[in-house]
C-alpha distance (Angstrom), angle and dihedral (degrees) to the residues before:
residue distance angle dihedral
X1 . . .
X2 3.82 . .
X3 3.79 122.0 .
X4 3.80 116.4 -162.5
X5 3.78 115.6 171.7
X6 3.82 119.2 75.5
X7 3.81 107.5 -121.8
X8 3.83 110.0 167.5
X9 3.82 92.9 -165.1
X10 3.81 95.2 46.3
X11 3.81 119.7 96.3
X12 3.80 109.8 -132.9
X13 3.80 90.9 -160.9
X14 3.81 119.8 77.8
X15 3.82 93.1 -147.6
X16 3.81 147.6 -12.4
X17 3.79 98.2 36.5
X18 3.79 147.4 30.0
X19 3.80 126.7 -113.6
X20 3.82 124.7 167.4
X21 3.79 125.0 -170.5
X22 3.82 113.8 -155.7
X23 3.79 96.2 -179.7
X24 3.83 118.1 -143.5
X25 3.81 111.2 -7.6
X26 3.81 94.2 177.1
X27 3.78 131.2 58.9
X28 3.80 117.6 -104.4
X29 3.81 88.9 -109.9
X30 3.81 94.8 52.2
X31 3.80 92.4 42.8
X32 3.80 90.8 53.6
X33 3.80 91.1 46.8
X34 3.82 92.9 52.1
X35 3.80 91.2 44.0
X36 3.82 93.7 56.0
X37 3.80 93.6 42.5
X38 3.79 93.5 50.7
X39 3.79 93.3 43.1
X40 3.80 92.0 53.8
X41 3.81 103.5 33.9
X42 3.82 106.5 38.8
X43 3.85 114.6 91.9
X44 3.79 93.4 -126.5
X45 3.81 117.8 -164.0
X46 3.80 131.5 -175.3
X47 3.77 112.7 -93.6
X48 3.80 117.2 -117.3
X49 3.79 128.1 -156.6
X50 3.78 134.1 178.6
X51 3.81 114.9 -129.5
X52 3.78 121.3 178.0
X53 3.80 89.8 -16.4
X54 3.82 94.6 -52.4
X55 3.81 123.2 112.8
X56 3.80 110.5 -131.5
X57 3.82 125.3 -167.2
X58 3.80 111.4 -141.6
X59 3.81 125.8 -146.9
X60 3.80 90.1 -131.0
X61 3.80 115.0 88.2
X62 3.79 126.9 -140.2
X63 3.81 143.8 -175.1
X64 3.81 132.0 -168.2
X65 3.82 125.4 -145.0
X66 3.78 135.0 174.2
X67 3.79 152.0 145.8
X68 3.81 90.1 -80.9
X69 3.81 141.0 -2.4
X70 3.80 93.5 -61.7
X71 3.78 118.1 170.2
X72 3.79 120.6 -138.6
X73 3.79 124.1 -169.2
X74 3.81 124.2 -166.1
X75 3.81 132.1 153.7
X76 3.80 88.9 5.4
X77 3.82 94.3 -58.4
X78 3.82 124.5 112.0
X79 3.80 123.8 -153.2
X80 3.81 130.6 -173.2
X81 3.79 120.9 -142.6
X82 3.78 125.1 -114.9
X83 3.81 119.8 -148.3
X84 3.81 117.3 -91.4
X85 3.78 119.2 -86.0
X86 3.84 115.1 -136.1
X87 3.81 90.5 -104.5
X88 3.80 93.9 49.9
X89 3.81 90.1 47.8
X90 3.82 89.3 54.1
X91 3.79 92.8 49.7
X92 3.81 91.4 45.4
X93 3.81 90.7 53.4
X94 3.80 89.8 50.9
X95 3.82 91.8 49.2
X96 3.81 90.2 50.0
X97 3.81 91.9 49.4
X98 3.81 92.3 49.2
X99 3.81 96.3 45.6
X100 3.81 103.7 31.6
X101 3.81 89.4 -130.4
X102 3.80 130.6 109.0
X103 3.80 125.4 -130.9
X104 3.80 131.5 -160.7
X105 3.80 99.2 -172.8
X106 3.78 145.0 26.1
X107 3.79 135.2 -155.9
X108 3.81 111.6 -151.0
X109 3.81 121.7 -156.9
X110 3.81 127.5 -165.3
X111 3.80 117.5 -161.9
X112 3.81 108.4 -172.4
X113 3.82 93.6 -159.2
X114 3.79 142.0 -34.5
X115 3.81 92.9 -62.8
X116 3.81 86.8 76.2
X117 3.79 121.9 67.8
X118 3.79 142.6 144.8
X119 3.80 124.6 -103.1
X120 3.80 125.9 -135.1
X121 3.80 112.8 -63.6
X122 3.80 145.2 133.5
X123 3.79 126.8 -128.7
X124 3.78 91.8 -130.4
X125 3.80 102.5 129.5
X126 3.80 113.5 149.7
X127 3.82 92.6 -117.3
X128 3.84 89.8 63.3
X129 3.80 92.9 59.2
X130 3.79 127.5 -140.9
X131 3.81 122.1 -48.5
X132 3.80 91.1 6.8
X133 3.80 124.1 -176.7
X134 3.81 118.4 -124.8
X135 3.80 121.0 -173.7
X136 3.80 112.4 -160.6
X137 3.82 119.2 -164.2
X138 3.81 120.4 -174.5
X139 3.80 131.2 -156.2
X140 3.78 129.3 -175.4
X141 3.80 125.8 6.0
X142 3.79 118.7 32.3
X143 3.81 112.3 -115.3
X144 3.79 135.4 -172.7
X145 3.83 114.2 -112.5
X146 3.81 120.1 -161.0
X147 3.80 135.5 -161.6
X148 3.82 122.9 -162.2
X149 3.80 124.1 -171.4
X150 3.80 111.1 -123.9
X151 3.82 94.2 -135.9
X152 3.80 107.4 28.0
X153 3.85 98.6 29.9
X154 3.82 88.9 -135.6
X155 3.82 110.2 165.6
X156 3.79 129.0 -140.5
X157 3.82 122.2 179.4
X158 3.78 136.9 -173.7
X159 3.81 135.1 174.1
X160 3.80 112.0 -120.6
X161 3.80 110.5 -141.8
X162 3.79 130.6 -150.1
X163 3.82 108.7 -79.7
X164 3.80 93.0 9.9
X165 3.81 130.7 144.0
X166 3.81 126.1 -141.4
X167 3.82 119.0 -177.4
X168 3.81 124.0 -159.9
X169 3.81 118.5 -170.0
X170 3.78 146.5 138.6
X171 3.81 114.4 40.5
X172 3.82 93.9 -21.0
X173 3.81 96.7 115.0
X174 3.81 92.3 46.0
X175 3.80 94.3 53.1
X176 3.80 108.3 24.0
X177 3.79 137.9 55.6
X178 3.81 121.5 -152.8
X179 3.79 134.7 -160.7
X180 3.80 146.3 170.3
X181 3.83 109.9 -134.0
X182 3.78 122.8 -144.9
X183 3.80 117.9 -105.9
X184 3.80 130.2 -169.1
X185 3.81 88.9 -154.1
X186 3.83 93.8 67.0
X187 3.82 109.9 86.8
X188 3.83 101.5 163.7
X189 3.83 134.4 65.1
X190 3.79 129.2 -92.3
X191 3.80 125.8 -158.0
X192 3.79 118.3 -158.3
X193 3.81 125.5 -168.4
X194 3.81 116.8 -162.8
X195 3.79 111.0 -168.3
X196 3.79 114.9 -160.0
X197 3.79 142.9 153.8
X198 3.79 122.6 -109.6
X199 3.81 110.6 -147.3
X200 3.79 106.9 -132.8
X201 3.85 120.1 -141.0
């Protein structure tokens, strides 16, 4: 099922979660400016995950930022946050204004082209708490984003545009998986910022 029109108050999911797509929240000019700044200034590093006891280096690159030196562990890999850059602080403030939520950290992803994607997963790590809010802002190439219900396997898809905001909240992570499939048609990079809140002990 494909959903096209940005409707910030409309729930993309038919049940068991809440996802709102705001569409582009930045002008094309500002989106392009942030894209180039992030691409050139962020100390990107290859993502690493542990599968079946083996450490695997992914083609996709990542970076982790936050209010303090938070640690974040997923797929057996632990990352420590760097302090916000001025550009990331600006984008975070915009995400907070749009969503009415506050975030203390951000995982950045760099997909060089369509040969790089993200497999099915949920952002349900214990440190994120229950019914967490995740604000996802995309820059660069448009990519398909899929949701799959954990019990029924129902699929929902949407195309994430340059400068767009997608918000996942409520029971979404408990009941739905999400992914970004690979595509031979995509020849240019995409940068994705996922703002979230680490729950401190």
